[in-house]
Residue, then its C-alpha position, 0 to 999 in steps of 0.5 A: m606933496a608929490h605923488d605917482v601918476r600912472i602912464l599907460t599906453e594902448a599896447d598895456l590896455r589891450h593886453a589887460l582889457s578886452l570886450d567881456l561881461p565884467l567890463i559890459d556890466a561896469v558900463e552898466q552900472g554906470f548908466a544905472s548910477l546915471a538914473r539913481g541921481g547925484v552924477v554930475m555930468p556937464p553937457v558934451l564940449s564938441m567941436a567941429l572942424e569943418e575945414m579939416n574934416a575933424e571933430v573933437d570931443v571932451k566928456t567927463a562924469y562925476v559919480p558917486g561912490f567912485d573912487d576917480f573920475a575921468l576926462k576923455v578928449s576924443p579927437g576924429f581926423f577923418n583924412n588921416p587914412a590918407k596920410g597913414l594915420p588913424s582917424l581916432n585917438g585921444l586920451m583919458i585921465l583918471l582923477s581922485a575924486e577926494t583930492g583932484l590929483v592926477r592918478a592916472v593917464f591912458l593914452d589909449n588912441g580911442y580903445l577905452t571909448d571903443l570898448r565902453t560904446a561897444a558895452a553901452g550897445a550890449v546894455a541896450a540889447r540886453h534890457l530891450a531886445p528879444e530874443v535873436t536868431t539874426a543880427g543886423i549891422f549897419g556899418t563897416g568899421v571898428q565899431a561895427r565889428l566891436q557891436a557885433r560881438a558885444a551883441h553876442l555875448v548878451r543875445p547870442f545870435q546864430r546869423c549876421l548881416v551886414w551892410g555897408r556902402d562899399a561891398g568888399q569892406a561889408a564882406a571883410c567886416a561879416r568875415d571879422i564878425a564871423a571869425a569872432t562869434g562863431a555866427a554864420c555871416r554875410a554881406c548885404d547889398d540891401p539895408a531893408e533886407v537886413v532890417q527885415q530879416s533881423q530881431l537887433v540891428v546896430t546902425t554904426t554909420p557917420a550918415t547925415e541922411p536917415i538910411l533905415q526907413r519906417e516901413w522896414l520895421h516889423p514886429g519883434l525888433h529892436i534897433t540901437a542907433m549909435g552913430s549920431d553923436q553930432a548934431g549934423k548926423t541921423e541914421i534912422a528916418a524921424a517917421a521911423l523913431a515915432a512909430a517905434d512902441l518904445y524910445v529909449c535914450d542914453r541922456v535925453s538932454q544930449c539925444v536932443l542936441m545930437g542923436e536922432l531925437r534932434a532930427a525928429r523933433a525939428q520935424g515936429l515928432m516926439p515931443d514927449e520926454p522919453p525914458e533913458l536907458g538907466e531907468i530902464i535898468i533900475g526899473t524905474a522906466p518900463a522896458r520892452r512889454d512883450a516879443q512883438q513890440v519894436t523898440i529903439c535905443d538912441l546912445t550919443g555916448t556919455g561921460v558916465q561911460d567914461t568914468a566907468i571904463a576908466a575906473f574898470a580899466m584901473a582895477r584891471i591893469g595891475t602893475a603895468g604901465t610906468r609910474i612918474t612922480a607928479 
């Protein structure tokens, strides 16, 4: 029997969805569902194409109670800008959890991934960061800007410091964050200064050697690390990870393979099983105990976030897109 399939472009999705509190709440509920159990989320299928300076990730998750689930294909080809093409693209397929039939195809070029990744950072800040007057951002790309916007929604800050390897790009990023949040933002050429002056730091770089060092930690600091999503990446020194009062994973089984936890375990540190963000959300694991603790949240990106954002998008799109009969 034929059925209708919605085809939505990036333009359709940008018109219907933006980074806001309801979207953050939807991603938070995905993490909560993961902690409650019953979610089926296979390991990330990750393919590194070194000769092309590229990687491709495939993620999915079935969430009990959701009408649909998402299958996401996310390529990153990092030589593309020299060809006049974007580095990131991809799509999500939304399938019925009852029949397996395709309900929608989101040709989002990574837009939904950008939103759900930023939303996860906001969820981490909401549950782990203390009161924030100054936020620090490592990195100067799309996620640097989105993470700052997302953090400001849940922990409104007055100042923001941006560090990047390219001073011009850091200054441009700071201007964009200032325009989006109203905070006083500036580029900073010393990453240690960014950490030492901030209560919330978000790292968004593709670094393969640690940037953030143990000696930079101070009481009342929360760090969200979201750049390490491949086995060769690391942004935070293993000693800094081990020194934190509370370290939290989005998914332990992923962080031990591709997150900051991987590098720490390789050095014989942090042998204990850390809590997951969803457990903090539903209260089955302790959150920050006081404003002086140092906390770190390691975000590698989960399939449950993709299903959560795709379901949220489906509810928001109204009559947008093209219908085809399959």
